N, C-alpha and C positions, 0 to 999 in steps of 0.2 A: 504494500500500500504506500502511496506517495506520502512524503512527509510535508506537513504544512506548518508555517510559522504560527505561533500562538501570540495573541495580543494580551493587553491588560486593560482594565476598566477604569484606571485612574485618569481623571480629567486632565491632569498636568502633562500627560504624554500623548495628547491628541495627535501630534505630528507623527509619532511612531505608529499609532494605530492606523493612520491614513496609509502609511507605506505597507502595513500588514495587509490591509484590505486590498489595496491596489496590486500588491504582489500576488495575492490569491486570485484576483480576477485575471491578471496578466497570464498566470500559469494555467488558466482554464479557457481554452479557445472557444468552447461551446457556451461559456458564460455560467454564472452562478446566481441563484436566488439569494435574497437576504437571509433566509433561513439557513441555506447551505453555507453562506459566509460566516454566520454565527457559529455553526458547527465546526467549520474548518479552522477558524481563528481563535475560538475560545472567548470571543467578545460577546457582550450582552446584546440582546435584540435592539435596545435603545441606542447603544454605542454604534452598532452597525448602521442603524437608521440615520444617525447624525453624520457619521463619516461618509456614507454613500451620498447623502444629500449634498455635502460639501464637494465631493468629487464629481457629481453630476453638474453642479453649478460651475465648476472649474472646467467642464468639458472633457474630463479625462476618462470618464466612463459614461455609458448611455444605457437607457432602458431599451431592451430589444426583445419584444415579444413576451409571451407568457406560456407557462406549462401548467397542466393540471396534474396534481399528484394527490390521489385520495380525496377525501372529503375536504370541504372548505373552498375558499376562493382561489382562483389560479394564482400562481406565483410569478412575479415579474422577473425576467432574466436580465442580469447586468453584464455588459461586455465592455472590454477595453475600447477606447476611441483612439486608434493609432495615430490619426492625423492631428491630434490635439497638441502634441509636443514633439520636439525633434532633438537630435544630438548630432554633432559633427565629430567624425573620427579622422585623425591624421596619422599616417605612417611615414616616418622619415627613413628613407633607405638611401644608400650611397648613390644609386642611379636615379631614382625618381621619388617624389613625394606624392603619396596617394591620399585623396580626400574623399570621404563618403558622408552622405547625409542619411541618418537613420530615423525612422519614425518611432513612436513609443513602443512598438512591438519588436523593434530591432531589425526591421526590414529596410534594405538599402533602397532609397527612393531616388538618389542621384549620386554621381561620382565623377571625379576628374583627377587628372595628374598634372604635375609640373616637373620640370627638370630640377634636380636637387641643387640649390644654390651652393656656391663654394664656401660661403661663410667668411670670405675675406672681409666683407662688410656686414657685420651682424644686423645692422639696421635694415639693410637690403633684404636679408633673410626674412625678417619679420614683415616687411612690407609685402614681399612676394607671397608669404603664407597667408597674411591677413586678406590680401586681395583675392586669393583663391578661395578662402573660406566665405568671404562676403559674396563672391561671384557664384559659388555653389548654392548658397541659400537663396540668392536672388533668382537664379536660373530655375529653381524648383518652385518659384513663386510662393515661398514660405515666409511668413511674418517673422522677422528677426526676434521679436519678443516671445515667439513660441519655441525658440532654441534654448534648451536647458544649459548647454555649455559645449565646450570643445575638449576632446580627449586627444592627447598626443602619445603615440607609441614610438619610442626612440631606441636605437641601439644603446646599450650601456657602456660604461657605467654612467649613472645619473646621480645628481644630488637632489633627492626628492624634496628636502626641506627648502632649499634655495630655488628649486625649480629650474635647474640648469643641466645641460648635457656636459658631463665632466671631460671625458677624453675618449670618444668612441674610436676604436682602432681603424675602422674603414672610412672614417670621416675626420681626418687629421686636423682640418681647419675649423672644426666645430667646437673646439674646446672652449668651455665657459660661456657658450651662447645662452642667454637668459630666456629660454623659450617660453616658459609658463607665464611669467608676469608681463613680459613685453607683448606677447600675443594677446593676453587678456586685455591689456590697455588698448591695443590696436583694433581689436574686434568688439570690445564691450561685452564679451561673454566670459563667464568663469572658465578657467582652463585647468585641466588635470594633466600631469606628466607621469608616464609609466614606462617601464622597460618593455620592449616589444614582446618578449616571450611571455611576460605576465599578462600583458594586454590580450594576447591571443588566447591564453587560458581563461581569462575572465569572459571573453566573448563566447567561447565554447560553453562555459558554464551557464551564462545568462540566457543564451538562445536555446539551450537544450530544454529549459523549462522543467516540467515534471519529470522528464527522463534524465535529468542531469545526474551524472555519477557523483557519489559522495567523495571519492578519491580517484584522481587520475593524473597522468603526466601528459603534457602537450609537448611533443618533440617538434621543435621549430627549426626548419631548415631554410634559412635565408642566406644573406651574404656570410653570416656566421652560423654556428650550430649552438642551440641552447635548448633548455627544457623548462617550460612553465609548469608549476606544480599546484594542484588543488588538493587540500587535505581537509576532510570533514566540511566540505562545501565552502572552504575559505581559501583564497589564493595565498600561496606562501611567498612573501616578499622579502623577508629577512630584515636585519637591523637597518640597513641602508637602502632597502627596496631594490637591491641589485642581485637577488637570488636568481639562479637559472643558468649561470655560466657553466656549461657542461662540456665545452670543447676540449678540455684537458683530460677527460676520461681516457684511460688507456684500454685499447681493445685490440683483438687480433684483426689486422687489416686484410687478411686473406689475399685474394688476387689483386687487390688494389695496391699491395706492396710489391707486386711483381712476380708472385709465385702462383702458377696456374693450379696447383693442387689445393688451394684454399687455405693453406697453413702458413700465412704470411707473418711478417714481423709484427710485434705489438707496437702501437704508436697512438698518438692522440687522435681521437675521432674527428675533431674539428679540422685538423690539418689533412687528414685522410680524405675527407669528403668536401673540402673547400671547392666551390664551383669552378674557380680558375684552374685548380689542379685537375679536376675531372675533365674539363673540356680540352686541356692540353693532353691528358692521357688518351682521350678519345681520338684526337688528331694523331697521336703517336701510334695508335692501333689501326690507323688508315681511314678513319672516318672523315669525310669531307664536311668541314664546317665553314665553307666559303663565306666570306663577308663578315664573319664574327670573330675570327681568331687571328691574332698577330703571329707572324712566323718568327719573331724575335724572342729572346729570352727576357726582355724587359717586362716588368709587371703590366698587366692589362688594366685599363681603366674600367670603372664599373659598367659603363655603357657597352664596351666591347665584350665583357664577360656575359652580360645579359643577352646580347645578340647571339653570341656563340651558344648560349644555353637554349635559346629559341631554336637554333638549328639542330641541337642535340634532341630537343623534344620532338621536332618534326621528324627526325629520323626514327625515333621510338614509335611515333604514331604510324609511320610507314612500315613498321615491322623490321627495321634494320637489326640484324642479330648482334652486331657490335655495340650499337647504342643501347639495345635492350639489355645485353649482358652487363654493360657498365652500370646502368641504372640499378639493376638487381644487386650488383656488388655493393654499390653505395647504400642501398636499402639494408643489406645484410649487416654492414658495419654499423649503421645507425641503430639497427635492432639490437646488436650486441651491446651497444652503449646503454640502450633503454633497459636491458635486463638488469644492469647494475642499479638503476633507479627503482625498478620493480622489486628487487630483492631488498633494497634499503628501506623502502616505505611500505612494502606489502600491499601494493595497489593492485587493482584488478582491471584497469583500463588504460590503454595507451593510445593517444590520438596523434597522428602525424599531420603536419601542415606547414605552410609558409610559402613565400614567393617562389622559391626554387623547387620546393617539394612538389607543388601541384603539377608541374610540367613533366615530371618523371614518375608520377605516382602509379601509373598503370603497370610499370615494371618493378618499381621499387617497393610498393606496398606488400605484395605477396612475399617477397624475399624478407622484408622486415618482420612480417608476421611469423614466418617460419623460424627466423633467427631468435625470436622471443619465445614463442610457445614451444619450440623444439629445442631450446637451449639446454645443454647438459648441466648448466650451473643454476638454472632457475630454481629458486628456493620455494616460493609459495605453491601450495598444492591445489589451490582453487583455480578455476579457469581465468585466463587473462584475455580480455577482448582487445583486439588491435584493429583500429579503424583509421580512415582518413577523414579530416574535417570536411564538412560540406560548405564551409565558408569561402572556399576558393583561394585564389592567390592574394586577395585583399584581406585575409584573415586578421592581420595586425591592425589595419585601419578600422575594420569592423569592430574588433575588440576594443580599440581606443574609444570608439563611440559608445560601446556597451559599458565602458567604465563610467561614463556620464550617466547613462540610464540606470546602471546598478547603484550608483551613489544616490540617485534621486528616488529610485523605486523600491530598492530592496531593504527590508527592515534590518537594523543592526542592533544587537543587544547593548552596544556601547552608548546608543542614544538614550538609554534609560539612566545612565549614570548622572548623579547630581554633581554639577561642577560649581565650585565656589570661586 
C-alpha cells in the first residue's frame, strides 16, 4: 500500500497542512474526495475543508466531477490544476545550457538551449541565462507571477550556502560564479542551486509519485560520472551538498582496458567511461565518427565531444557491432560501479540516466543490468531493479525544476519545528 504523508490539526501549521493536502492530490491522478483526503492525511474533516477551500481559491486544485459511493450525497472529486503554477529548470553543462518550463505536475511545457557561456565575464553569464529564462516563460505565454522559482543543476563542487559554483572540472572558467543570487536578482524569481546528480535524483523521485522507490541510486552519466542517492524518500546531499562524486570508484574495466577477455585492469570508473575517451576508443577500433572527432591528441572541446557522441549513437541505432559493443562495455563498467553502491546502502533500485547515457542506453542498459544483478560480489539477496529514467536527456534540467516544485509542494517535517 502506498505511503501517505500525515498532517496535524494545529492551526499554527496551516502552511504545512496545505502542502500535505496538495501533495496527496498531486500523487493521485484520478483525484480524491475530501473524505478520502481526510483518511489519507490524518487531518480532520474541518481542516481538510478549510485547506481545500484555500487551494481552490488559489487555483491550485479544482473540483472535477462527483462519484457516488454508498448511501449519502455524491462526493466531489478534487484534482490538481497543473497550469496554475510553473517552475523553471536549468542544467549547466560544458557544451550547452538547457532550460525547461514545468507545470505543477512536473510536465515539460516548453524548453530551449543556449551555448554555455565561457564565464570570462560572469555578468554576461547571468544576462544570457536571465534572458533565456524570461524568453522561455514569455514564449509559453505564462504569467511570470505564476512561476514559483528557478532551479539550477550544476556540475560540482558547489557552495550551497553562498550559492556559487566553486570549481567545476569541465568548466574551468566558472569558478566562483554567483549563480543563485545574481540570477534571482536578474529574473525576480527565487533560485535554488543543486548539484546535477542530486537534481536528477530529486526529479526521478518527485515525478514517480506513488510509485517512487523509498531507496534508490541514480547513476548519472554526463560529461562526468556521478551517483545521486535517495534514502528513505530523502535525497542524500551531504554536509556541503556535494554528495555523489563516484568517478573515483575502482572497478574492473574489462575490455575497455584493452583486454578482449573481459578481465581488464582495475581503474577509476569515471576515467574509464569518460565520453572523450570512449569516442577516441571507438575511432581506434575503426568506427567512422566523421565530423565529430579530432585526429589530434589535443583535448577535444565539449562541442566536439558531443558531436562525436551523436555519431556514436547513430551508429548504435544503425546496428553497428563496434559501436554496440563499446556501449555495452561502458554499461558493464558503470554497472560494476553501481554494485558497490548497492552493497553499501542495501538499495533495491538503480536508475540510469543523463545527457550521454540516453544516447547509448539501448546497448548499455542490458549490459549494466547484467553487471549488477549477475555480479558475483552482490551482497543483498533481495531483487534489484535496474531501469533507465524516462526523463530523457534533459533529466538534470527537469530535476532542477522539480527541486522548485518539491520545495513548494512536498511536506517537510522540519516545517513543524519552532524557530526562535
